[in-house]
N, C-alpha and C positions, 0 to 999 in steps of 0.2 A: 504494499499500500504505498503510495505515493502523498509526503505531507508537507506542505509548504510552510515554511518557517523565516516568519520578519520580525526586524527588530528593529527600534529604536535606535535614534542615531545617540552618543551619549554626549559630542560636540560638534560643533562646526566642521574640524576634518575630518572628523570619524565618517560626519557624511557626507565628505568628497570625494573621501579616499578606502573607505572600511567596506566590507562585502556586508549589505544590511538585507539581505534573502537567500535561502537556501531550500533548498529538497534534502530531504530523510526517508530512505525506501526502508519501511519498518514491517514487522507480520501486525494484523489486525488487532489480533490478540496482547500484541507488548503492552507492558501497563503505562499508565503516563508520567510514576515515578521513574522507572526505566528508558523512557524517552527524553526526560527533562534531564535527567545524568548524564544520559549521551549528550546531550545539548551543551550541559555546561561544561563537561568536559574539553571538549572536541573546540575550548576557546574562539567562540561565535560570538559568545555574547562579550559585551565592552563593557568596562564603567567609568566615570571618572568619580570627582570629590562630590561635585555637587549632583552626579548621576549615582547613585548607588542604591536604587532598589528599582529591579523589574518586574510589573507584575506581568503573568501569564493568562492569555485570556484568547477565549476563541467566539468570535461576534460578540467582542465586549462585554460577555459573561467572564468574571474573574475564578479563575481555576488556584492560581496560586501565586506566592509573590518570593522573587530569588533575593537575598540582598548580594553582597558582592564580596564574601565570605563563600558562599555557594550554599546558605542554608536557607530553606525550604518550607515556607510556612501556607499549609495549605488550606484551603477555602472550608467550612464547616461542612458545605454539603457537596464536596468533592473529597473523594475516595483516592490515594494514591496507587490502588490496586485497578481502577478504572481500564479497561481496555481502551487503545487509542480509536479503535476502530468504532467506540461506541460516545465517546467524550468528542473527539475530533472531527472524526468521519473526513469527508473530503473537502471541508474548509479547511483557513489556514489558522496557525497556530502564531498567536502573534506575542511579543515581549515589548511591552511599554515602561519607560521610565514613571517613579512613583516619587514624591519627597519623603526625606528619610524623618523630618518630625510631619505627624501625622498622615495626610491623604489628601492633601492642599491641593493637587492636581487633581483634576479629572481628566483622565483619558477618552478620546472621543470613541465612540461605540466602532466605532471601525478605521483601525488607523492606515493611514494609507502607503503605501510601501515607498521606499526613499525615493522614485525618481518620477513620483507626485509633490515631492515637497514644495513650497511655493521659492522659497532659495536656491531651488534647482532651475527650475522651468525661469527665473528670472536671469539668473547668470547664462544659462544653455539659448534664450532668446537672443540676449545679448550678442550670445558671440555667434548664431546665428545669422543674423542683421548685418553685423559687418561683414563677413565671412561672404554670405549670399550677396553683398552690397557689392563688394570686391569684385566678386567674380562676374559679374553684370555688369559691371563699369570695363572690366578689361574688356571683355565680351561687345556691350558697346563700344570700345575705340575699335575692334576687330569691326564690326557690319562698317561704321563712318569709312575707314582705311579701302574696303571695299568697294563702297559705294563709291568714295571719290577715284577712287580707282578704276570703276568700271559704267556703271549709269552715269555717275554725273562728272566724266570724263571732257566729253563736249561743252560742257557749261564754261569752263575757263574760268573758274571760282579764282579770286585772290585769294594769297596768302590768309588774310583775317576772315574770311567766309570759310575758307576749309578749317582755322583754329575755328571758329564757331560752330560748324556742321560736326565737329571731334566731340567741343565740349559738349552740345546738347544731346548727343549720342550716348556718352559717356552717363551723364546725367540721368536720360532717360533708362541706360541702364541699372544704375545701382536700384533708382525706384521700380522694377518689375523685379530687382533682385530680394530687396523688402518685401515686393508685395508676396513673391515666391515663399518669404518667412513668414508670413503673415498669414497664408490661405494654408500652411503647413499647421503648425499649433494648431491654427480655430480647429482643422480638421481630428488632429491629436485629441484637444479638448473638449471634443464633441464625442469622440470615440471613447473617452475616461467615463466621459458622465453618463453614460448608455448602460442600465444596469447588466 
């Protein structure tokens, strides 16, 4: 049985470079306790000084809490010997951070995988805009040069007019590249919002 495991990043650096999801292949009769111990021993979970307690959840239902020392505190309505096939099934297992003082944080009922975080989306969109805008500019310049040396060759443009045509094509190519990025991220966002 395949179980998808997601964890919340413990810091900004972990969000960018850490492995935030994985898949475990286990027997459906494997106990929750055995699966969680296996995950803890694999060094998949990461902690920091401010993020030192993870809540183990399935669709927002808390199964247990694990602190940085590896101690597991089970929820009163969950038995550690429950088979993963019953407790998790085909849903993902989420590890969400809790405050070490009380339970001040309220985790979302369905934590988002790391690629959906707003900081990731903002950074990736900015990078895509620059990259696609630059590629569009270069393609625009190529189109301008091709047009000036083929279709517009008989018009005898002077140097200033040729420069303006090149500039216009560079700007148009940059705008076209940014429109492509906008359409790409809009389609991606619509796809992620579908249930």
